[in-house]
N, C-alpha and C positions, 0 to 999 in steps of 0.2 A: 504494500500500500504506500502511496506517495505521501510525503509529509506536506503539511500546509505551509504557506508563506504568510507571514505577518510582518511587513516592513513598510515604513512610511518616511518620506522626506518632505519637509516643509521649510520654506524660506519666507520670513516675514519680520514684522516688528513687534517687540514686546508691548503689550497694552497696559502693563502695570509693572512695578518693581518686583523682582523675585522675592518670595517669602521662604525663609528657611525654618524648618522644624526639626526636632529630634525625636525619634521613636523611643519606645520604652526600652528597646534593646540597645539604644545608644547610636543608631545609625542616623545620619543626617539626610533629610529629603527636602528638596527645593521645588516649589511650585511657581509657575508663571503662566501667562496667557500670551498667545501669539496670534496676530492678525495677518492673514495672507490675502493679498489682493487677488481678485478673480481674473484680472487682466482684460476685462471688457471695457466698453465705453460707459457702463453704468456706475463705475467707481464703487463697487461693492466689495466686501471682504468676507472671508470666512474666519471664524474665531475658534481657536483650539486651546484646551487646557493641557499643559505639559508638566510632567513630573520628572525630575532628574535626581538620582540618588548619589550619595556620598561625594567623591571627589569631583565628578562632573557637575553636580549641583552646587557644590561650594564655589567652583570657578565661575559658574553662571551668576551666582549671587554677588561675587566679588567684582566682576567686570562688566556685567550687563545691567541696564536700567531701562525704565519705560522709554519707548521710542527707538531703542537700539535695534539694529538688524542682526539676525542670526540664521543659520541653517541648522535645523534639527533633524537628526536621523534617529529613528526609534521604532517602536511597535505600538499597535493600538491595543487598548485594554478597555473592556466594558464592565461597568459595575451596575448591579441591579439591587433595589431595596424597596421596602414598603414605606411610604411616607407615614410617619406617626400621626400627623395632624389630619390628613385627609383619608388615609387608608389606601390610597391609590398606589399602584406599582410604578416606580420611577426607575430610570436608567440614564446613564451617561457614558460617553466614550471619551477617553483621554489618551494622550500620547505619553508613553514611558520612554524617555530619551536615553540612548546609550552613547550618543556623540552630539556635541553642540559646537558649531564653528562660528566664531565671532566675525562678522563681516564689516563692522565699522572700526575705525581706528580709535585710539584711546580718547580722543576729543570729539568723537562722533564723525570723524572723517569718512569719506567714502559714500557721500550722498546723504549724510545725516543733516539734521536741522541746525547744526552748530553755526553756520555762516549764512547770512541772508543771500539770496540769489543776486541781488543788485550790487553787493559789495565786490570790489575788485581785489583779487588776491595778488600779492607781490611775491615773486619767487626770488630767492637768493642764489646766484650762481656760485657753485662750489669749485674752487680752484684745486688742482691736484695736490698742492702743498698743504691744503687744509685736511686732507684725508690721512689718518694714521694707519699703520699696518698692524695694529694690535688685533689678535684673534678675538672672535666674538665668544663671550661667555654664555653658553646656552642656558645656564641656571638663572640668568637675569631675564629671560623671556618668560612672560607670565602665563603662557599657555602652550 
């Protein structure tokens, strides 16, 4: 019998700041919501609840905030329960992320809302003598 496939990729913007909680067993879990444009002329978006566990979630909480773009890879999970107030059956689908790629720079660069469209950006030319030959320390890269 063939195994099923449950994998999803979403690229969008956070609709709220990530929220970090700790489970009773001591594991950290981060929740956030992602708005993904439908790409049509109607300017509509789909909204997805995302959960990221432990180190992935900690990095999301540290480096992402509302409005920042990211690419989420994960799987879908469906929860079902009976509403205590109405007695009706309720359900929701959420994404459990196993990888999150940050698409904006540290200051929202890369199409973020950090600089108005009407402002002119000045670039500084870098002369070869301004570049040092020191090796890059990979431990300083935050992700």
